[in-house]
C-alpha positions, 0 to 999 in steps of 0.5 A: 500500500502506498503511503499516500493512499493509506493517508488518504483513506485514513483522512476519509474515515475521519471525515466520514465520522464527522459527517455522520454526526452532522448529517443525521441518522439512517433511513431507520433508527439504528442503535449506536453511532453508524460511523463507529463501524468505519474501519480505515484499516479494512478499507486500506486492505480492500483498496490495496487488493482491488486497485493494485491486484484485482484491476488497474486504475483507468489510464487517465486516473492516478492510482492514489485518486482511484483508490481514494474514490473507491474508499469514498464510494464504499463509505457512501454505501455504508452510510446510505444503507444506514449500517456498520459492519455488525448491522443486521436488517431491521436493527433487531440484532447485531452480529456477534460472531464474525466467523461467517455471515450471521444467517450462516452461523445461525445466530440470526435467521433474518427478518420478515418483510411486509407483503408489499416489500416481498412483492416488490422484490419478486417474492411471495408473502412471508419472505425474509431479508437476511441482509447483514453487515455494512453493505447489507449483503444477503445470505445467498449473495454472501455464499456466492461471493465467499466462494468466488473470492475465497473469503475466510470470514465476515470480517470488515475486510471481507465485507469490503472485498465483497462490496467491491466485487458487487460494484465490479459485477454491476459494471460500475468499478471503473466509473467509481475509480474515475469519479463518475459517481452518477454513473456508478450509482445508476449501475449499482441501484438494483444492488443496494435498496437505498440508492435512488431508482431501486426496484424494491421501492424502499426508502431511498437517498437522493443522488445529491445526498449520496454525492455529498457523502461521497465527497465528504469521505474524500472522493473526487468527481469527474 
């Protein structure tokens, strides 16, 4: 990890924590301080893996800038979802065992969704959400990513790596690294329910608010 990149990520974390105290809470009231789940070390590890190993930065974007933009986008997603690394959907349970996803370890079985939410998601009545962690990743998605990336646990580092993979699978990683936030949000909107235009029709953030959080976390825009 280049020192400049690590310094940028640490600074982004400090700015995000300040913003969390100023901008208000999540879509639903959560226990504790959302910003307390921000791990600059975890983000640093993730950026090192993705920028310097998984993919190269765009030709016209400096690696340090690309890394900072990915870190800021991850921070924005976590805050948009109203979650930290231990958050479970519905805020009724916080992850205790990070050896695996809480719906895999058995410490949490998920939360029932309303019939309307089930219908919007393409399921019948009585469906559950097993979304957990900073990026609200469901059990089936987690198991797929865990196998694909060889993730050893549900630690912050693993959650960050999984989120970057989801961004990449939506064809948005290059846009994120280049600072094209509008395009990245649009491409990721059906991955995260809090992004504007998501099919689930749950509470959604505005594009303006998302960009503001992204910039506060140290991201630059194209």
